[in-house]
C-alpha positions as CSV (number, residue, x, y, z in Angstrom):
1,M,-20.6,13.2,7.6
2,S,-22.1,12.7,4.1
3,G,-23.7,9.3,2.9
4,D,-21.2,8.9,-0.2
5,F,-18.6,8.3,2.0
6,L,-17.7,4.8,0.4
7,E,-18.0,6.7,-3.0
8,Q,-15.5,9.2,-1.8
9,M,-13.2,6.7,-0.8
10,A,-13.3,4.8,-3.8
11,Q,-12.5,7.7,-5.9
12,S,-9.6,8.2,-3.8
13,S,-8.5,4.8,-4.0
14,R,-8.8,4.6,-8.0
15,A,-6.9,7.6,-8.0
16,R,-4.2,5.9,-5.9
17,V,-4.1,3.0,-8.2
18,A,-3.6,5.2,-11.4
19,Q,-0.8,6.8,-9.9
20,A,0.7,3.4,-8.3
21,R,0.2,2.1,-11.9
22,A,2.1,5.0,-13.4
23,T,4.9,4.1,-11.3
24,V,5.1,0.4,-11.4
25,S,3.2,-1.9,-13.9
26,E,1.1,-4.8,-12.8
27,A,3.9,-7.0,-14.4
28,G,6.4,-5.0,-12.8
29,L,4.6,-5.8,-9.5
30,R,4.4,-9.7,-10.3
31,A,8.0,-9.8,-11.4
32,R,8.7,-8.6,-7.6
33,L,6.5,-11.1,-6.0
34,A,8.5,-14.2,-7.7
35,D,11.0,-14.3,-5.0
36,L,8.8,-13.5,-2.0
37,P,8.3,-16.1,0.6
38,P,4.8,-17.2,1.6
39,A,2.9,-15.0,4.1
40,P,1.7,-16.9,7.5
41,P,-1.4,-18.6,6.8
42,L,-4.6,-17.3,8.8
43,R,-5.0,-20.1,11.7
44,L,-8.3,-20.0,13.7
45,A,-9.2,-21.6,17.0
46,P,-11.2,-24.6,16.3
47,N,-14.7,-24.6,17.9
48,G,-13.4,-21.3,19.7
49,F,-13.2,-17.4,19.0
50,D,-10.5,-15.3,17.7
51,V,-9.4,-11.6,17.4
52,I,-8.1,-9.8,14.5
53,A,-6.5,-6.6,16.1
54,E,-5.8,-3.4,13.9
55,L,-3.2,-0.9,13.5
56,K,-5.0,2.3,12.7
57,L,-3.8,5.8,13.6
58,R,-6.8,7.8,12.8
59,S,-10.7,7.2,12.7
60,P,-13.0,9.8,10.8
61,A,-15.3,9.1,13.4
62,A,-13.2,9.4,16.8
63,G,-10.2,11.5,15.2
64,R,-6.6,10.9,16.0
65,L,-6.2,7.6,18.0
66,R,-1.9,7.3,17.9
67,E,1.1,9.0,16.5
68,A,2.7,7.5,13.9
69,S,5.9,8.2,15.6
70,E,4.7,5.3,18.0
71,D,6.8,2.1,18.2
72,L,4.3,0.4,15.7
73,A,6.3,-2.7,15.2
74,S,6.1,-3.4,19.1
75,R,2.5,-2.8,19.1
76,V,1.7,-5.6,16.2
77,R,4.0,-8.1,18.1
78,G,2.2,-7.4,21.2
79,Y,-1.2,-8.0,19.5
80,A,0.3,-11.4,18.1
81,S,1.8,-12.4,21.6
82,A,-1.6,-11.8,23.4
83,G,-3.2,-14.3,21.1
84,A,-4.6,-12.3,17.9
85,A,-5.3,-14.8,14.8
86,A,-4.3,-11.5,12.7
87,V,-3.4,-7.9,12.3
88,S,-5.3,-5.6,10.2
89,V,-3.6,-2.8,9.1
90,L,-5.2,0.2,7.8
91,T,-3.5,1.6,4.2
92,E,-5.6,4.3,3.3
93,P,-3.8,7.6,3.7
94,L,-6.5,10.6,3.4
95,R,-9.0,9.8,6.4
96,F,-7.3,7.2,8.4
97,D,-3.1,8.2,8.1
98,G,-2.7,4.8,6.8
99,S,0.0,3.6,4.4
100,L,1.4,0.4,2.6
101,Q,4.7,1.3,4.9
102,H,2.7,0.6,7.8
103,L,1.7,-2.7,6.3
104,E,5.2,-3.8,5.4
105,L,6.3,-2.9,8.9
106,A,3.5,-5.0,10.6
107,A,4.1,-8.0,8.2
108,A,7.8,-7.9,8.7
109,S,7.3,-8.0,12.5
110,L,4.8,-10.6,12.7
111,R,6.7,-13.1,10.6
112,A,8.7,-14.7,12.9
113,L,5.6,-15.1,15.2
114,G,3.5,-16.7,12.3
115,V,0.9,-14.6,12.3
116,P,-0.6,-12.7,9.0
117,A,-1.0,-8.8,8.5
118,M,-4.3,-7.9,6.6
119,R,-4.4,-5.2,4.2
120,K,-7.7,-2.9,5.2
121,D,-8.2,-0.2,2.6
122,F,-11.1,0.6,0.0
123,L,-9.9,-1.7,-2.6
124,V,-11.0,-1.1,-6.0
125,D,-8.8,-2.9,-8.2
126,A,-6.8,-6.4,-8.4
127,Y,-3.6,-4.3,-8.4
128,Q,-3.8,-3.3,-4.9
129,V,-4.3,-7.1,-3.8
130,L,-0.5,-7.5,-6.0
131,E,0.4,-4.4,-3.7
132,A,-0.6,-5.8,-0.3
133,R,0.9,-9.1,-1.3
134,L,4.4,-7.5,-2.0
135,A,3.9,-5.7,1.3
136,G,3.7,-9.1,2.9
137,A,0.2,-9.2,3.8
138,G,-1.6,-12.5,3.9
139,G,-5.2,-11.0,3.7
140,V,-7.1,-8.2,2.1
141,L,-10.6,-6.8,3.1
142,V,-13.2,-6.2,0.6
143,I,-16.0,-4.1,0.8
144,L,-19.0,-5.6,-0.9
145,R,-21.4,-2.4,-1.0
146,M,-18.4,-0.7,-3.0
147,L,-18.2,-2.9,-5.8
148,S,-19.9,-4.6,-8.7
149,A,-19.9,-8.5,-9.0
150,A,-17.3,-8.5,-11.7
151,Q,-14.9,-6.5,-9.3
152,C,-15.5,-8.6,-6.4
153,G,-14.6,-12.0,-8.6
154,E,-11.2,-9.9,-9.9
155,L,-10.3,-9.0,-6.3
156,L,-11.0,-12.4,-5.1
157,H,-9.4,-14.3,-8.0
158,A,-6.2,-12.4,-7.4
159,A,-6.3,-13.0,-3.8
160,A,-6.9,-16.8,-4.2
161,E,-4.0,-16.8,-6.6
162,L,-1.5,-15.2,-4.0
163,G,-2.7,-17.4,-1.4
164,L,-4.7,-14.4,0.5
165,F,-7.5,-14.9,2.5
166,V,-10.2,-12.5,1.9
167,L,-12.5,-10.7,4.8
168,L,-15.8,-9.9,3.0
169,E,-17.4,-6.7,4.5
170,A,-21.2,-6.4,4.5
171,F,-23.4,-3.6,5.9
172,D,-27.0,-4.9,5.3
173,E,-29.1,-7.6,4.2
174,R,-28.3,-7.0,0.2
175,D,-24.5,-7.0,1.1
176,I,-24.8,-10.2,2.7
177,E,-26.9,-11.5,0.0
178,R,-23.9,-11.0,-2.3
179,A,-21.7,-12.9,0.1
180,H,-23.8,-15.7,-0.3
181,A,-23.3,-15.6,-4.1
182,L,-19.7,-15.2,-4.0
183,V,-19.4,-18.2,-1.4
184,E,-21.1,-20.6,-4.2
185,R,-18.1,-20.2,-6.0
186,R,-15.4,-19.2,-3.7
187,T,-11.7,-19.7,-4.6
188,A,-9.8,-18.0,-1.6
189,Q,-10.3,-18.4,2.0
190,L,-13.2,-16.4,2.9
191,L,-14.7,-14.8,6.0
192,V,-17.6,-12.6,6.1
193,G,-18.2,-9.8,8.3
194,V,-20.7,-7.2,9.4
195,N,-19.8,-3.5,9.9
196,C,-22.3,-2.2,12.0
197,R,-21.6,1.4,11.5
198,D,-24.0,3.9,9.8
199,L,-22.3,5.0,6.4
200,A,-23.9,8.7,6.8
201,T,-22.9,9.1,10.4
202,L,-20.3,6.6,10.9
203,Q,-21.6,6.0,14.4
204,V,-22.0,2.6,15.5
205,V,-25.4,1.2,15.5
206,P,-26.6,-1.0,18.6
207,G,-28.1,-4.1,17.9
208,R,-27.0,-4.1,14.4
209,L,-24.4,-7.0,14.7
210,E,-27.0,-9.2,16.3
211,Q,-29.7,-8.4,13.6
212,L,-27.7,-9.6,11.2
213,A,-25.9,-12.4,12.8
214,A,-28.3,-15.3,11.5
215,L,-28.2,-14.2,7.9
216,L,-24.5,-14.9,7.5
217,P,-23.4,-17.6,5.3
218,A,-22.9,-20.7,8.0
219,Q,-20.2,-22.1,6.4
220,L,-17.8,-19.1,7.0
221,P,-16.1,-18.1,10.0
222,R,-18.2,-15.0,10.7
223,V,-16.6,-11.2,11.9
224,A,-18.1,-8.8,14.0
225,E,-16.5,-5.7,12.9
226,S,-16.7,-2.1,14.9
227,G,-18.6,-2.2,18.4
228,V,-16.6,-4.2,20.3
229,A,-14.5,-2.2,23.0
230,S,-14.7,-4.8,26.0
231,A,-14.9,-8.2,27.1
232,Q,-18.6,-7.9,27.6
233,D,-19.0,-7.0,24.0
234,A,-16.7,-9.9,23.0
235,A,-19.1,-12.3,25.1
236,R,-22.4,-10.7,23.7
237,I,-21.4,-11.2,19.9
238,A,-19.6,-14.8,20.5
239,S,-23.4,-15.6,22.2
240,A,-24.8,-14.4,19.0
241,G,-23.2,-16.6,16.7
242,Y,-19.7,-14.6,15.5
243,D,-16.6,-16.5,15.4
244,L,-14.0,-13.4,15.5
245,A,-14.0,-9.6,16.3
246,L,-12.1,-6.9,14.5
247,V,-11.3,-4.6,17.2
248,G,-9.4,-1.4,16.1
249,S,-10.2,2.2,17.9
250,A,-10.8,0.4,21.4
251,L,-7.3,-1.3,21.1
252,M,-5.4,1.6,20.0
253,T,-6.8,4.0,22.6
254,A,-6.5,1.3,25.4
255,A,-4.2,1.6,28.2
256,E,-3.3,-1.8,27.9
257,P,-4.1,-2.9,24.5
258,F,-2.7,-6.5,25.0
259,V,-4.3,-7.0,28.1
260,L,-7.5,-6.3,26.1
261,V,-6.9,-8.6,23.4
262,Q,-6.6,-11.1,26.2
263,Q,-9.6,-10.3,27.8
264,L,-11.8,-10.3,24.3
265,L,-10.5,-13.8,23.7
266,A,-11.0,-15.2,27.1
267,A,-14.7,-13.6,27.4
268,G,-15.7,-14.7,23.5
269,R,-14.5,-18.3,24.2
270,Q,-16.3,-18.5,27.4
271,A,-19.3,-17.4,25.7
272,R,-19.0,-19.7,22.5
273,A,-18.2,-22.8,25.0
274,V,-21.6,-21.8,26.7
275,R,-23.6,-21.4,23.7
276,A,-22.1,-24.7,22.2
277,E,-23.4,-26.6,25.3
278,R,-26.6,-25.0,25.1
279,T,-27.4,-26.2,21.6
280,S,-25.6,-29.6,21.7
């Protein structure tokens, strides 16, 4: 896998925006949003540990995870019923087999349970935040490495305007420095996460989550992204100071994904309680 994976994804994302704009203008999207009910807010366990469970049919690193013919609505409802605070939905079509239709389905399925869906994609334009909200999302992922400061500001402004939470994704110390700058002038509800995949190989880098944990903004909920597949992993990252885990491939391939959500929550919360006792 080449090291310019994010640039490839950005180019593809820009092409999708151009195509979508040619069909529906930004003004047209905003007109459709006028009568939309608010998405469920993101609610995190006080002094606890939470899971963002992911709907992802394919991974560039692992290949096919599930078939699109699966009952996706039942899967996301199962995640929420097991205790997930939110459900991340891949909408990138070329490498992840995602779509906005998956996001719409997930958001509609979760609404009665009061759990938000989050659009996970390689967003490059505020237009895509409007698309996410129109599909029913309550949050979006923003990848710091891909965007200029101005682009980040535009995406965060759009999210705040629409009442969406934002997960800022960092890969290294430089990304985290940029996250700190955004926190100082934040408008949207923010979380900050570390993706511990190497961008050249897309393989998980052992120890990166722990190495970067202390550098993250302390005033924001901290999310461990990638590399969490078991209760032991959840306990490890909770002990390192993370407040949430975003778990995708492990849940998509698990024989009992909803049991795994419960196990991750239980282990993470127990480890957080132990950590709190040690620091009190």
